[in-house]
C-alpha positions as CSV (number, residue, x, y, z in Angstrom):
1,M,0.0,0.0,0.0
2,K,1.3,3.4,-0.9
3,N,1.7,5.9,1.9
4,N,-0.4,9.0,1.6
5,K,1.6,12.0,2.9
6,Y,-1.6,14.0,3.3
7,L,-3.5,11.4,5.4
8,H,-2.6,13.1,8.7
9,L,-4.4,16.2,7.6
10,A,-7.8,14.5,8.1
11,E,-6.9,12.7,11.4
12,P,-9.0,13.7,14.4
13,Q,-7.2,15.9,16.9
14,A,-9.1,14.5,19.8
15,T,-11.5,11.6,20.5
16,F,-14.3,11.0,22.9
17,D,-15.6,7.5,23.5
18,F,-18.9,6.8,25.1
19,H,-17.9,3.2,25.8
20,G,-17.3,2.5,29.5
21,H,-19.6,5.3,30.8
22,G,-22.4,2.8,31.7
23,T,-26.1,3.5,31.0
24,L,-26.6,7.2,30.3
25,T,-29.7,9.3,30.1
26,P,-30.1,11.7,27.1
27,H,-29.3,14.6,29.5
28,E,-26.1,13.0,30.6
29,I,-25.1,12.3,27.0
30,Y,-25.6,15.9,26.1
31,Q,-23.6,17.1,29.2
32,L,-20.6,14.8,28.4
33,L,-20.6,15.7,24.7
34,E,-21.0,19.5,25.4
35,G,-18.1,19.3,27.8
36,F,-15.9,17.6,25.3
37,L,-16.8,20.0,22.5
38,D,-16.3,23.0,24.7
39,E,-12.9,21.7,25.8
40,C,-11.9,21.1,22.1
41,R,-13.0,24.6,21.1
42,A,-11.0,26.1,24.0
43,K,-7.9,24.2,22.6
44,K,-8.8,25.5,19.1
45,L,-9.2,22.0,17.7
46,K,-11.1,21.7,14.5
47,R,-11.5,17.9,13.8
48,V,-12.6,15.5,16.5
49,L,-14.0,12.0,16.6
50,V,-17.0,11.0,18.8
51,I,-17.3,7.2,19.3
52,T,-20.9,6.2,20.1
53,G,-20.9,2.5,19.4
54,K,-23.6,1.0,17.2
55,G,-26.1,0.3,19.9
56,L,-25.9,-3.5,19.2
57,H,-25.8,-4.3,22.9
58,S,-28.5,-1.9,24.0
59,K,-31.5,-3.2,25.9
60,G,-34.3,-1.9,23.7
61,N,-33.5,1.0,21.4
62,A,-30.1,2.6,21.2
63,V,-29.9,5.9,23.1
64,V,-26.3,7.2,22.8
65,K,-26.0,7.3,19.0
66,P,-29.3,9.1,18.1
67,T,-28.8,11.5,21.1
68,V,-25.3,12.4,20.0
69,W,-26.5,12.9,16.4
70,R,-29.2,15.3,17.6
71,C,-26.7,17.2,19.8
72,L,-24.2,17.5,16.9
73,C,-26.9,18.8,14.6
74,E,-28.1,21.4,17.1
75,H,-24.7,22.5,18.3
76,P,-23.8,26.1,17.2
77,H,-20.1,25.3,16.7
78,V,-20.4,22.1,14.7
79,E,-19.8,22.9,11.1
80,Q,-20.2,19.3,9.9
81,A,-20.8,15.9,11.3
82,T,-20.5,12.7,9.3
83,E,-20.4,9.0,9.9
84,A,-16.8,8.1,10.5
85,R,-14.6,6.4,8.0
86,R,-14.6,2.6,8.4
87,D,-11.1,2.5,10.0
88,R,-12.3,5.1,12.6
89,G,-15.4,3.3,13.6
90,G,-17.8,3.6,10.7
91,S,-21.4,3.7,11.7
92,G,-20.3,3.6,15.4
93,A,-18.7,7.0,15.3
94,Y,-19.0,10.5,14.0
95,E,-16.2,12.7,12.6
96,V,-16.9,16.3,13.6
97,K,-15.6,19.5,12.1
98,L,-15.8,22.5,14.6
99,S,-16.0,26.2,13.7
């Protein structure tokens, strides 16, 4: 495989992983995500990765992934949020561009 010398330009500058936080309410999810995004903005980071998981082990409907998506869509400093590349988590993560 040929090395891409520009690959690092798209790498996330910080990552937040919801795994290991136990069962969370939507309010707790918003708080954790808002705190992470605020910290990233304070550090002037522009590209971050938010790992939600795919919700495959949820009892009932997944809560984290749809709640994170709503928060990202509503957040005033999120320019863009997309499903992550496959090697960064695919449908279990979001790549986020901050303003």
